[in-house]
C-alpha positions as a LaTeX table, in Angstrom:
\begin{tabular}{lrrr}
\hline
Residue & $x$ (\AA) & $y$ (\AA) & $z$ (\AA) \\
\hline
Phe1 & 20.45 & $-5.62$ & $-11.79$ \\
Lys2 & 23.23 & $-3.11$ & $-11.48$ \\
Tyr3 & 23.12 & $-1.48$ & $-8.56$ \\
Tyr4 & 24.58 & 1.99 & $-7.23$ \\
Tyr5 & 24.49 & 3.52 & $-3.55$ \\
Arg6 & 27.05 & 6.02 & $-1.54$ \\
Glu7 & 28.31 & 4.45 & 1.88 \\
Ala8 & 25.94 & 6.42 & 3.37 \\
Glu9 & 22.73 & 3.95 & 1.79 \\
Ser10 & 24.01 & 1.21 & 1.94 \\
Tyr11 & 22.26 & 0.10 & 5.11 \\
Cys12 & 19.06 & 0.04 & 2.74 \\
Met13 & 21.13 & $-1.90$ & $-0.22$ \\
Pro14 & 19.91 & $-5.80$ & 1.39 \\
Tyr15 & 16.13 & $-4.61$ & 2.16 \\
Met16 & 15.96 & $-3.24$ & $-1.33$ \\
Gln17 & 18.35 & $-5.75$ & $-3.18$ \\
Thr18 & 15.61 & $-8.39$ & $-2.12$ \\
Ala19 & 12.50 & $-6.53$ & $-2.40$ \\
Met20 & 13.73 & $-5.67$ & $-6.34$ \\
Glu21 & 14.88 & $-9.04$ & $-7.11$ \\
Glu22 & 11.85 & $-10.13$ & $-5.90$ \\
Ala23 & 9.13 & $-7.95$ & $-8.01$ \\
Tyr24 & 11.40 & $-8.63$ & $-11.24$ \\
Ser25 & 11.28 & $-12.19$ & $-10.32$ \\
Gln26 & 7.35 & $-11.63$ & $-10.22$ \\
Tyr27 & 6.72 & $-9.24$ & $-12.91$ \\
Ser28 & 8.84 & $-11.17$ & $-15.38$ \\
Lys29 & 6.99 & $-14.35$ & $-14.79$ \\
Glu30 & 3.30 & $-13.03$ & $-14.73$ \\
Leu31 & 3.99 & $-10.35$ & $-17.38$ \\
Lys32 & 6.28 & $-12.71$ & $-19.76$ \\
Val33 & 8.79 & $-10.51$ & $-20.19$ \\
Glu34 & 12.94 & $-9.69$ & $-19.01$ \\
Ala35 & 14.69 & $-7.01$ & $-19.76$ \\
Pro36 & 17.47 & $-7.01$ & $-22.32$ \\
Lys37 & 20.25 & $-6.43$ & $-20.45$ \\
Lys38 & 20.91 & $-6.07$ & $-16.72$ \\
Ile39 & 18.60 & $-2.60$ & $-15.08$ \\
Thr40 & 20.48 & 0.10 & $-12.82$ \\
Tyr41 & 19.19 & 0.59 & $-9.59$ \\
Gly42 & 20.24 & 3.54 & $-7.63$ \\
Phe43 & 19.55 & 6.31 & $-4.45$ \\
Gln44 & 17.96 & 9.64 & $-5.71$ \\
Pro45 & 19.90 & 11.97 & $-2.69$ \\
Glu46 & 17.34 & 13.25 & $-0.64$ \\
Cys47 & 13.95 & 15.13 & $-1.77$ \\
Glu48 & 15.15 & 14.76 & $-5.53$ \\
Gly49 & 11.46 & 13.40 & $-6.42$ \\
Ala50 & 10.58 & 16.16 & $-4.93$ \\
Lys51 & 12.21 & 18.26 & $-7.16$ \\
Leu52 & 11.43 & 15.82 & $-10.72$ \\
Asp53 & 7.75 & 16.59 & $-9.80$ \\
Ser54 & 8.21 & 20.11 & $-8.76$ \\
Ile55 & 6.19 & 20.01 & $-5.32$ \\
Pro56 & 7.89 & 21.06 & $-1.45$ \\
Cys57 & 9.78 & 18.36 & $-0.14$ \\
Pro58 & 8.53 & 18.53 & 3.52 \\
Gly59 & 6.25 & 15.74 & 4.54 \\
Arg60 & 7.55 & 13.65 & 1.30 \\
Tyr61 & 9.66 & 10.77 & 2.29 \\
Thr62 & 9.65 & 8.45 & $-0.32$ \\
Gly63 & 10.37 & 9.18 & $-4.37$ \\
Gly64 & 11.57 & 7.66 & $-7.07$ \\
Thr65 & 11.57 & 7.40 & $-10.88$ \\
Ala66 & 12.29 & 5.27 & $-13.56$ \\
Trp67 & 13.40 & 5.13 & $-17.15$ \\
Ala68 & 13.80 & 2.25 & $-19.95$ \\
Ser69 & 16.77 & 0.72 & $-18.44$ \\
Gly70 & 17.00 & 1.87 & $-14.76$ \\
Val71 & 14.97 & 2.93 & $-11.16$ \\
Ser72 & 15.89 & 5.09 & $-8.80$ \\
Thr73 & 14.36 & 5.66 & $-5.44$ \\
Ser74 & 15.39 & 7.79 & $-2.15$ \\
Cys75 & 16.57 & 5.44 & 0.66 \\
Ala76 & 15.25 & 5.08 & 4.10 \\
Asp77 & 16.86 & 7.38 & 7.02 \\
Lys78 & 16.44 & 4.22 & 9.07 \\
Val79 & 16.24 & 0.19 & 8.86 \\
Ala80 & 13.21 & 0.50 & 10.36 \\
Asp81 & 11.62 & 2.53 & 7.74 \\
Leu82 & 13.22 & 0.27 & 4.49 \\
Pro83 & 9.08 & $-1.68$ & 4.50 \\
Lys84 & 7.56 & 1.51 & 3.57 \\
Phe85 & 9.84 & 1.33 & 0.71 \\
Arg86 & 9.34 & $-2.02$ & $-0.51$ \\
Asp87 & 6.43 & $-1.16$ & $-2.80$ \\
Leu88 & 7.65 & 2.22 & $-3.82$ \\
Ala89 & 10.56 & $-0.08$ & $-5.42$ \\
Arg90 & 7.91 & $-2.42$ & $-6.75$ \\
His91 & 5.68 & 0.99 & $-8.45$ \\
Glu92 & 9.10 & 2.40 & $-10.18$ \\
Leu93 & 9.73 & $-1.13$ & $-11.66$ \\
Ala94 & 6.80 & $-1.37$ & $-12.42$ \\
His95 & 7.07 & 1.93 & $-14.53$ \\
Leu96 & 10.41 & 0.36 & $-16.11$ \\
Phe97 & 8.28 & $-2.97$ & $-17.20$ \\
Gln98 & 6.32 & $-1.38$ & $-19.09$ \\
Phe99 & 7.79 & $-0.07$ & $-21.34$ \\
Leu100 & 9.66 & $-2.73$ & $-21.98$ \\
Ile101 & 6.25 & $-3.63$ & $-22.25$ \\
Asn102 & 5.19 & $-0.49$ & $-24.66$ \\
Pro103 & 8.01 & 1.57 & $-25.53$ \\
Thr104 & 5.65 & 5.04 & $-27.14$ \\
Phe105 & 4.05 & 7.73 & $-24.86$ \\
Met106 & 1.74 & 5.94 & $-22.25$ \\
Pro107 & $-0.90$ & 9.37 & $-20.90$ \\
Ala108 & 0.00 & 9.49 & $-17.33$ \\
Trp109 & $-3.10$ & 8.44 & $-15.85$ \\
Leu110 & $-2.44$ & 4.95 & $-17.74$ \\
Ser111 & 1.12 & 5.14 & $-16.88$ \\
Glu112 & 0.51 & 5.58 & $-13.12$ \\
Gly113 & $-2.88$ & 3.71 & $-13.00$ \\
Phe114 & $-0.85$ & 0.57 & $-14.14$ \\
Ala115 & 1.58 & 1.02 & $-11.57$ \\
Ser116 & $-0.76$ & 2.26 & $-8.81$ \\
Leu117 & $-1.97$ & $-1.63$ & $-9.28$ \\
Leu118 & 0.32 & $-3.58$ & $-9.55$ \\
Pro119 & 3.04 & $-3.40$ & $-6.88$ \\
Asp120 & 2.17 & $-6.90$ & $-5.65$ \\
Gly121 & 1.64 & $-8.71$ & $-8.88$ \\
Ile122 & $-1.32$ & $-8.95$ & $-11.23$ \\
Met123 & $-4.59$ & $-7.70$ & $-10.05$ \\
Ser124 & $-6.64$ & $-10.56$ & $-8.81$ \\
Asp125 & $-10.68$ & $-10.03$ & $-9.74$ \\
Gln126 & $-10.85$ & $-10.46$ & $-6.09$ \\
Tyr127 & $-8.62$ & $-7.13$ & $-5.72$ \\
Val128 & $-10.54$ & $-5.84$ & $-8.56$ \\
Arg129 & $-14.01$ & $-6.20$ & $-6.77$ \\
Asn130 & $-12.70$ & $-4.94$ & $-3.44$ \\
Ile131 & $-11.48$ & $-1.45$ & $-5.08$ \\
Ser132 & $-14.58$ & $-0.97$ & $-7.49$ \\
Gly133 & $-17.32$ & $-0.11$ & $-5.09$ \\
Glu134 & $-15.25$ & 3.01 & $-3.72$ \\
Val135 & $-14.22$ & 3.76 & $-7.28$ \\
Asn136 & $-17.22$ & 3.43 & $-8.54$ \\
Cys137 & $-18.73$ & 5.45 & $-5.92$ \\
Arg138 & $-15.83$ & 8.60 & $-6.11$ \\
Met139 & $-16.41$ & 8.65 & $-9.47$ \\
Ala140 & $-20.09$ & 9.04 & $-8.96$ \\
Glu141 & $-19.69$ & 11.61 & $-6.57$ \\
Ala142 & $-17.77$ & 13.56 & $-9.47$ \\
Val143 & $-19.89$ & 13.15 & $-12.03$ \\
Gln144 & $-23.17$ & 14.76 & $-9.50$ \\
Lys145 & $-21.18$ & 17.39 & $-8.89$ \\
Leu146 & $-19.44$ & 18.55 & $-12.30$ \\
Gly147 & $-22.61$ & 16.66 & $-14.47$ \\
His148 & $-20.19$ & 15.08 & $-16.11$ \\
Tyr149 & $-17.30$ & 12.28 & $-16.05$ \\
Pro150 & $-13.97$ & 14.57 & $-15.01$ \\
Thr151 & $-11.63$ & 15.07 & $-17.29$ \\
Ile152 & $-7.58$ & 14.90 & $-16.65$ \\
Glu153 & $-7.83$ & 18.81 & $-16.10$ \\
Glu154 & $-10.48$ & 18.81 & $-13.99$ \\
Tyr155 & $-9.35$ & 15.76 & $-11.45$ \\
Glu156 & $-7.73$ & 18.08 & $-8.64$ \\
Asp157 & $-10.29$ & 20.23 & $-9.11$ \\
Tyr158 & $-13.47$ & 18.62 & $-7.62$ \\
Gly159 & $-12.06$ & 17.29 & $-4.44$ \\
Ala160 & $-14.47$ & 13.91 & $-5.38$ \\
Gly161 & $-11.44$ & 12.25 & $-3.46$ \\
Ile162 & $-9.67$ & 10.67 & $-6.58$ \\
Asn163 & $-6.66$ & 11.28 & $-6.50$ \\
Tyr164 & $-4.59$ & 11.43 & $-9.71$ \\
Tyr165 & $-3.14$ & 6.86 & $-9.15$ \\
Leu166 & $-6.76$ & 5.92 & $-8.50$ \\
Phe167 & $-8.09$ & 8.26 & $-11.05$ \\
Gly168 & $-5.64$ & 5.77 & $-14.12$ \\
\hline
\end{tabular}
């Protein structure tokens, strides 16, 4: 990794550096993929993630983005909140690994689904069993309300509780 940060964010670096290094080691081993060059990691100014997603910033504390050779996340306001950013950093790094595996266009539901379900490594069979009941129940509610399986365009409209990430 090549890390970029401002002095005001330096308190975040030891924790985030460890989180990123551990995630990279785990993902590269499990996915059998290596980055061809150093990955850049930096902090984006407060609310930048919200601006990228075209949503208001109030109430949004974590945010991030990833691209083919780097990751950027927001930084915790205080050291005690750093653990809230671990999964965020791992989620964004998962997006980078997606590009390393398949650098072509990927629909948002697949991209977010992969990155949302990878934070602690490849899903175990037990994990899939644990969440499948909830997912099946929510999908059944959507089908009952709509009369068909929801399209990507409908997922926000039917209110069955399946969010963008779970839909993936």
